C-alpha positions in Angstrom: -12.9 -14.1 -6.5 -14.6 -16.8 -8.5 -15.1 -20.2 -6.9 -12.2 -21.7 -8.8 -9.9 -19.2 -7.0 -11.4 -19.7 -3.5 -8.8 -19.9 -0.8 -6.1 -18.2 -2.8 -4.1 -15.9 -0.4 -4.7 -12.2 -0.7 -2.7 -9.1 0.0 -4.8 -6.2 1.2 -3.4 -2.7 0.7 -4.6 -0.2 3.3 -3.8 3.5 2.7 -3.7 5.8 5.7 -6.5 8.3 6.0 -6.4 12.0 5.2 -3.7 14.3 6.6 -3.3 18.1 6.3 -0.9 17.6 3.4 -3.1 14.9 1.7 -5.8 17.6 1.3 -3.6 19.8 -0.9 -1.5 17.2 -2.6 1.8 18.0 -0.9 4.4 15.2 -1.1 4.6 13.7 2.4 7.4 11.3 3.0 9.4 11.5 6.2 7.3 14.3 7.7 5.3 12.6 10.5 1.8 14.1 10.3 -1.2 12.9 12.2 -4.5 12.0 10.6 -7.1 14.7 10.5 -10.6 14.1 12.0 -11.8 13.4 8.5 -8.9 10.9 8.0 -9.9 9.1 11.1 -13.5 8.9 10.0 -12.4 7.6 6.6 -10.5 4.7 8.1 -13.2 3.9 10.7 -15.8 3.7 7.9 -13.6 1.3 5.9 -13.0 -0.8 9.0 -16.7 -1.1 9.9 -17.6 -2.4 6.5 -14.5 -4.4 5.6 -12.7 -5.7 8.7 -13.9 -8.3 11.1 -15.1 -11.9 11.3 -16.8 -13.0 8.1 -15.9 -9.6 6.5 -13.6 -9.0 3.6 -10.6 -8.8 5.8 -11.2 -11.5 8.4 -8.5 -11.5 11.2 -8.8 -15.3 11.5 -7.5 -15.6 7.9 -4.5 -13.2 8.4 -1.0 -14.6 8.5 0.7 -11.2 9.0 0.3 -7.4 8.9 3.1 -5.1 7.8 2.8 -1.5 8.8 4.8 1.6 7.9 6.5 3.3 10.9 5.0 6.7 10.2 2.4 7.8 12.7 -0.3 8.2 10.2 0.0 4.6 9.2 0.2 3.4 12.8 -3.0 5.3 13.6 -4.7 3.7 10.6 -3.8 0.2 11.8 -5.2 1.0 15.3 -8.4 2.3 13.8 -8.9 -0.6 11.5 -8.1 -3.4 13.9 -8.0 -1.9 17.4 -5.0 -0.7 19.4 -2.8 -3.6 20.4 -4.6 -6.1 18.1 -2.9 -9.0 16.3 0.3 -8.4 18.4 2.0 -11.6 17.3 1.3 -11.0 13.6 2.3 -7.4 13.2 5.6 -6.0 11.9 6.5 -2.3 11.7 8.9 -2.0 8.8 10.8 0.7 7.0 10.1 -1.3 3.9 6.7 0.3 3.8 7.7 3.8 4.6 6.6 6.3 2.1 8.9 7.2 -0.8 11.7 9.5 0.6 11.0 12.6 -1.4 14.2 14.3 -0.2 14.4 17.9 -1.6 10.8 17.6 -2.7 9.3 17.0 0.7 6.2 19.2 1.2 6.1 20.5 -2.4 3.4 20.2 -5.0 4.1 18.5 -8.4 4.0 21.9 -10.2 6.5 23.3 -7.7 8.9 20.4 -8.2 8.7 20.6 -12.0 9.4 24.4 -11.9 12.3 24.0 -9.5 13.9 21.3 -11.8 13.3 23.4 -14.9 15.1 26.3 -13.2 18.1 24.0 -12.7 18.1 23.1 -16.4 16.6 19.6 -15.8 13.8 17.9 -17.8 14.1 20.1 -20.9 12.6 17.4 -23.1 9.9 16.0 -20.8 8.4 16.9 -17.4 9.6 15.3 -14.2 8.1 11.9 -13.4 8.8 10.4 -10.0 8.4 6.9 -11.4 11.3 7.5 -13.8 13.3 10.3 -12.2 13.1 9.7 -8.5 13.8 12.6 -6.1 16.8 14.8 -5.5 18.4 14.0 -2.1 15.8 11.3 -1.7 15.1 7.9 -3.1 15.5 6.8 -6.7 13.0 4.5 -8.4 15.5 1.7 -8.1 16.0 2.1 -4.4 12.2 1.9 -3.8 12.1 -1.1 -6.1 14.8 -2.9 -4.1 13.1 -2.5 -0.8 9.7 -3.5 -2.1 11.1 -6.5 -3.9 12.5 -7.7 -0.6 9.1 -7.4 1.1 7.4 -9.2 -1.8 9.8 -12.0 -1.4 9.0 -12.3 2.3 5.2 -12.3 1.5 5.5 -15.0 -1.1 7.4 -17.2 1.3 4.4 -16.9 3.6 1.8 -17.5 0.9 3.5 -20.0 -1.4 2.8 -23.1 0.8 -0.8 -22.1 1.2 -2.1 -21.4 -2.3 -5.3 -23.5 -1.7 -6.1 -22.3 1.7 -4.1 -24.9 3.7 -3.5 -22.3 6.4 -4.4 -18.7 7.0 -2.1 -16.7 4.6 -3.7 -13.4 3.9 -1.5 -10.3 4.4 -2.3 -6.7 5.1 -0.1 -3.8 4.3 -0.8 -0.4 6.0 1.1 2.3 4.2 1.0 5.3 1.9 -0.4 6.3 -1.5 2.8 6.4 -3.6 4.3 3.5 -1.9 1.3 1.2 -2.3 1.0 2.0 -5.9 4.7 1.3 -6.3 4.2 -2.0 -4.5 1.4 -2.9 -6.9 3.7 -2.4 -9.9 6.4 -4.6 -8.4 3.9 -7.2 -7.4 2.9 -7.5 -11.0 6.5 -7.5 -12.2 6.4 -4.1 -13.8 9.2 -1.6 -13.6 8.5 1.7 -11.8 8.2 3.7 -15.0 5.7 1.3 -16.5 2.7 3.5 -17.5 0.1 1.9 -15.2 -2.1 4.7 -13.9 -3.6 4.0 -10.5 -5.7 5.9 -8.0 -6.2 5.1 -4.3 -8.2 7.3 -1.9 -7.1 8.0 1.7 -8.5 5.3 3.9 -9.1 3.0 0.9 -8.4 -0.7 0.6 -7.0 -2.4 -2.5 -6.5 -6.2 -3.1 -3.8 -8.2 -4.8 -3.7 -12.0 -5.2 -2.7 -14.7 -7.7 -4.4 -16.4 -10.6 -4.9 -20.2 -10.8 -3.6 -20.8 -7.2 -0.1 -20.1 -8.6 2.4 -18.1 -6.7 4.1 -17.3 -10.1 0.9 -15.6 -11.4 0.5 -12.5 -9.3 -2.6 -10.4 -10.1 -4.7 -7.6 -8.9 -8.5 -7.8 -8.3 -10.5 -5.3 -10.4 -13.5 -6.0 -8.3 -15.0 -8.7 -6.1 -18.2 -9.7 -4.2 -18.2 -9.2 -0.5 -18.7 -12.2 1.8 -22.4 -13.1 2.4 -23.8 -12.0 5.7 -23.9 -14.8 8.3 -27.4 -16.1 9.1 
């Protein structure tokens, strides 16, 4: 952030590391997979560089951490912060569970589109989860509703501390689709808004506000890391 935005609260988005289904692009919602060894290494590498005193994510500046209940997200939290860390500031919430893919669980995009076409769906345009949701799973509106409730909770934490009055940073530990959906809602966009985003397993994203104003949510395209302590 530029100096004029120093102290503005941030929301850090932490995607869980690789799983067996992440590797081949299968939709993984309710299936409770573990991280692969590579997934663990991805998260540990991010943690070493980005989490700790005087690091990008400084535990002393955190007001709260929200974590998906899925095991792969719980493992990721433990690897980033240490098992049992931040006990009084951590909430496990279904609000951050991955999109419920319903009948599409474990499938690839091409398989979902072929299945829907066989049913006579999507004759004019291909299936798009952001618009069409999932059969027997969640619609885009259902995901919107639960994310909006979480965003309201986060802004209640951060609104009184827009100039760094108290620690007010928040971390979300969750999933690829869900965190991209969260970003759309943070910025006030509908789910079907054509905002293409990529987020690698074990990656960290950052959201914040412009002008110390809770009514001006923004995302950070890039930022400098904190200087090393001398």
